[in-house]
Each structure stands twice: as C-alpha cells, then as structure tokens.
C-alpha positions in Angstrom: 22.3 -18.2 0.0 19.4 -17.2 2.3 20.6 -14.1 4.1 18.8 -12.2 6.9 19.5 -10.1 9.8 18.7 -9.9 13.5 19.0 -7.0 15.2 18.2 -5.1 18.6 18.3 -1.4 19.9 18.6 0.0 23.4 17.0 3.6 23.6 16.7 6.5 26.0 13.0 6.0 26.6 9.9 4.2 24.8 8.6 6.8 22.0 10.7 8.1 19.3 8.1 10.7 18.5 8.6 12.2 21.8 12.2 12.6 21.3 13.8 9.4 22.4 16.8 8.3 20.7 18.9 5.1 20.0 22.0 4.6 22.2 23.0 1.4 21.2 22.3 -1.0 17.9 23.4 -4.6 17.4 22.9 -6.7 14.5 23.9 -10.4 13.6 24.0 -11.9 10.2 22.1 -15.2 9.5 22.5 -17.4 6.5 19.9 -20.3 6.2 18.7 -19.1 9.6 22.1 -19.9 11.5 24.7 -17.2 12.7 27.6 -16.9 10.7 29.8 -14.9 13.2 29.5 -11.5 11.4 28.0 -8.9 13.4 27.5 -5.0 13.8 27.5 -3.1 16.9 27.8 0.5 18.0 27.2 2.4 21.3 25.8 5.9 20.3 25.6 9.6 21.4 21.9 10.0 21.7 22.4 14.1 22.0 20.2 14.1 25.0 20.5 12.7 28.5 19.5 9.2 29.5 17.1 9.2 32.4 18.1 7.2 35.4 15.4 5.0 35.3 16.1 3.9 31.8 19.9 3.4 32.7 18.7 1.0 35.6 17.4 -1.3 32.7 20.4 -1.4 30.4 23.1 -0.1 32.4 24.1 2.6 29.8 25.1 5.9 31.7 25.6 9.3 30.2 29.1 9.2 31.1 29.6 5.7 29.1 28.0 7.3 26.1 30.1 10.6 26.0 32.4 10.8 23.0 30.4 8.1 21.1 29.6 8.6 17.8 26.1 9.9 16.8 23.7 7.9 15.0 24.3 10.0 11.6 28.1 8.7 11.9 27.1 5.0 11.8 24.1 5.0 9.6 25.8 4.1 6.4 27.4 1.3 7.9 24.4 0.1 9.7 22.3 0.2 6.4 25.1 -1.7 4.5 25.0 -4.5 7.2 21.2 -4.6 7.3 21.2 -5.2 3.3 18.0 -5.9 1.7 16.9 -9.3 3.1 14.4 -10.0 6.1 15.0 -8.0 9.3 14.4 -10.1 12.6 13.8 -8.4 16.1 11.7 -9.3 19.2 9.0 -6.8 19.4 10.1 -5.5 16.0 7.7 -2.6 15.5 9.4 -1.0 18.5 12.9 -1.1 17.0 11.7 -0.5 13.4 10.2 2.9 14.8 13.2 4.0 16.7 15.7 3.2 13.5 13.0 4.7 11.2 12.9 7.8 13.3 16.9 8.3 13.0 16.7 7.9 9.5 13.9 10.3 9.1 16.1 12.9 10.9 18.7 12.3 8.1 16.2 12.4 5.4 16.7 8.6 4.5 14.1 6.4 3.7 12.4 4.2 6.4 13.1 0.5 6.6 10.4 -1.5 4.6 7.8 -2.9 7.0 7.6 -6.1 4.5 11.1 -7.0 5.7 10.0 -7.4 9.4 10.1 -10.7 11.2 8.7 -10.4 14.7 9.9 -13.4 17.0 7.3 -11.9 19.7 4.5 -12.7 17.0 6.2 -16.2 16.5 6.5 -16.9 20.0 2.8 -15.9 20.7 1.6 -18.0 17.9 3.5 -20.8 19.2 2.9 -20.3 23.1 -0.5 -18.4 23.2 -1.1 -17.0 26.7 2.2 -17.7 28.1 4.9 -15.2 28.7 6.9 -14.7 25.7 9.6 -12.2 26.8 13.0 -12.9 25.7 14.0 -13.9 29.0 11.0 -16.4 29.3 11.8 -17.8 25.7 15.4 -18.6 26.8 14.2 -20.4 30.1 11.7 -22.4 27.9 14.5 -23.3 25.5 16.9 -23.8 28.2 19.3 -21.1 27.0 21.6 -20.0 29.2 20.9 -16.7 30.7 23.6 -16.1 33.1 25.5 -13.3 31.2 22.1 -11.2 31.1 22.4 -8.8 34.1 21.2 -5.9 32.0 19.6 -5.4 28.4 22.8 -5.2 26.2 21.9 -5.1 22.6 24.5 -7.3 21.4 24.2 -10.0 23.9 20.2 -10.0 23.4 20.9 -10.6 19.8 23.0 -13.7 20.4 20.3 -14.8 22.6 17.5 -14.1 20.3 19.5 -15.9 17.5 19.1 -19.2 19.6 15.4 -18.6 20.5 14.8 -18.0 16.6 16.4 -21.4 15.6 14.0 -22.8 18.2 10.9 -21.0 16.9 11.4 -21.8 13.3 12.0 -25.6 14.0 14.9 -26.2 16.5 18.1 -27.8 15.7 18.8 -31.4 16.6 19.6 -31.9 20.3 23.3 -32.6 20.2 24.2 -30.1 17.4 26.3 -27.3 18.2 27.1 -24.5 16.1 30.9 -24.2 15.0 33.1 -21.3 14.8 31.8 -20.8 11.2 28.0 -20.8 12.2 27.4 -24.3 10.9 26.0 -27.4 12.9 28.7 -29.7 13.9 28.0 -33.5 15.0 29.7 -34.6 18.2 32.5 -37.1 17.5 33.4 -39.8 19.9 37.0 -40.4 20.1 38.9 -43.3 21.8 42.2 -42.4 23.6 44.2 -45.5 24.3 45.1 -45.9 28.0 48.9 -45.1 28.6 51.3 -48.1 28.2 48.5 -50.2 26.6 49.3 -51.7 23.1 46.5 -52.7 20.7 46.0 -56.5 20.3 45.4 -57.9 16.9 42.8 -60.5 16.8 43.1 -63.0 13.9 40.3 -65.6 13.3 41.4 -69.1 13.4 40.5 -71.9 11.0 37.3 -73.0 12.6 36.2 -69.7 13.1 36.5 -68.9 9.5 34.6 -72.0 8.4 31.7 -71.1 10.8 31.5 -67.8 9.3 31.7 -69.3 5.5 28.8 -71.7 6.6 26.8 -68.7 8.1 27.1 -66.8 4.8 25.8 -69.6 2.6 22.6 -69.7 4.7 22.0 -66.0 3.7 20.4 -64.9 0.2 22.6 -63.0 -1.9 24.9 -61.8 1.2 26.7 -58.5 0.4 30.2 -60.1 1.5 31.6 -63.4 1.0 34.8 -64.9 2.2 35.2 -67.5 -0.3 
C-alpha cells in the first residue's frame, strides 16, 4: 500500500516567524494516489486576533474561532494522521513552515522536508509560464469550483486531490471515484419498457445450415455447431 497525505492550512497571515498562526488544518489520506475517504480537519484558536483583510480571504472570523481547540490540543492526532509517508500540498513550503513553527512552539521536531511534494512545482513543470494557482488548475482540468467561495482548507484539499490525480497522469475520462476511493467503470443498464415482454428468437433449420456452412470456411473456428 502506497500511502501519502495531502494537506492544507489557513493562517492569520503570511509569516509564521512574525507570529502568524494556523487557524485551520485539513488533510486527506491517499492510497496509490487516490483518496480513500479518510480525512483530518480542525478549526483552531490561534491565540491572537485574525486581521479583517485575512478574514475576507478565508471567511474565518475571530467569533467563529472562539472556543476552538488550540494547536497543541490537536497536534498529536494530526501527527498520527500525517504518518511517515509523502506530504502533498500546493505551495508546500508555506504550509510546512507554518506547521513546523507550531511544532517548534511545542518543542516537537519539524516535518522532514524530504517528505514534501509540492503540486505548485509539478504544475509549473507541466505548464511553464501559465497561471498555476489552485483555481487556475481546477479550471484547466474542468474541476467544479462552484463551492469554492472562500479558502476553506478541507474543500481546498478535496479540489487539490483531483488536481493531483491529473498532474500525476490523470485517470481515464469516464472513470469516477467510488465511495471507497477506487475507480469505478460506468455500467450501461437496460430497463425493459413497462408491459413489454422479451421475445425469444430461435434460428430455423435453414439458418442453422447457413451458419454451419460459414463455420466450415473458417480455419480452426473457436466454436462449432456440429
């Protein structure tokens, strides 16, 4: 089993070294690069005020975060979910820096940079010189953005999971992810119109003889009536 975790954070600002904090963290489990349905999500009390201009981006107000757990209260559960495999994020150095700043406050070791998979770098390599924000990639891959009115970490993870599948090769068109995270083939089903009964078609003697003559013309036919 090839397990990795895709994650995203929302923060009070852009610089963890200046005291900005994590206010939301979300993570999705991937197995063989496909979502399994397991996820981690937490809204957090940043222990400081969220600036209004930042709230306009992600929609998280000071009132909405009041009474939420502090990062230290969810750190153990988060680390357990992250495990020890690859960690995937869009502009991953940003998210790594914020989580590592939080872990440093608790005297915990930082996340290993060797685990980092940055989908922004993958996108830039595939689409050089083009816009490669999450929104731009979703539009490029025809991924539904209708629910993305603000930067919600869990929704962003779900969108990025679809983008990541495309960036790493793309699933066949027409395949969809089932409830267990596995690709399912679309199945065509025939429904008999109400009141119609199936009619059994039985070949007559002449048709059987014609079929037999045709088979004798074939070299080593796989089936033979006689």
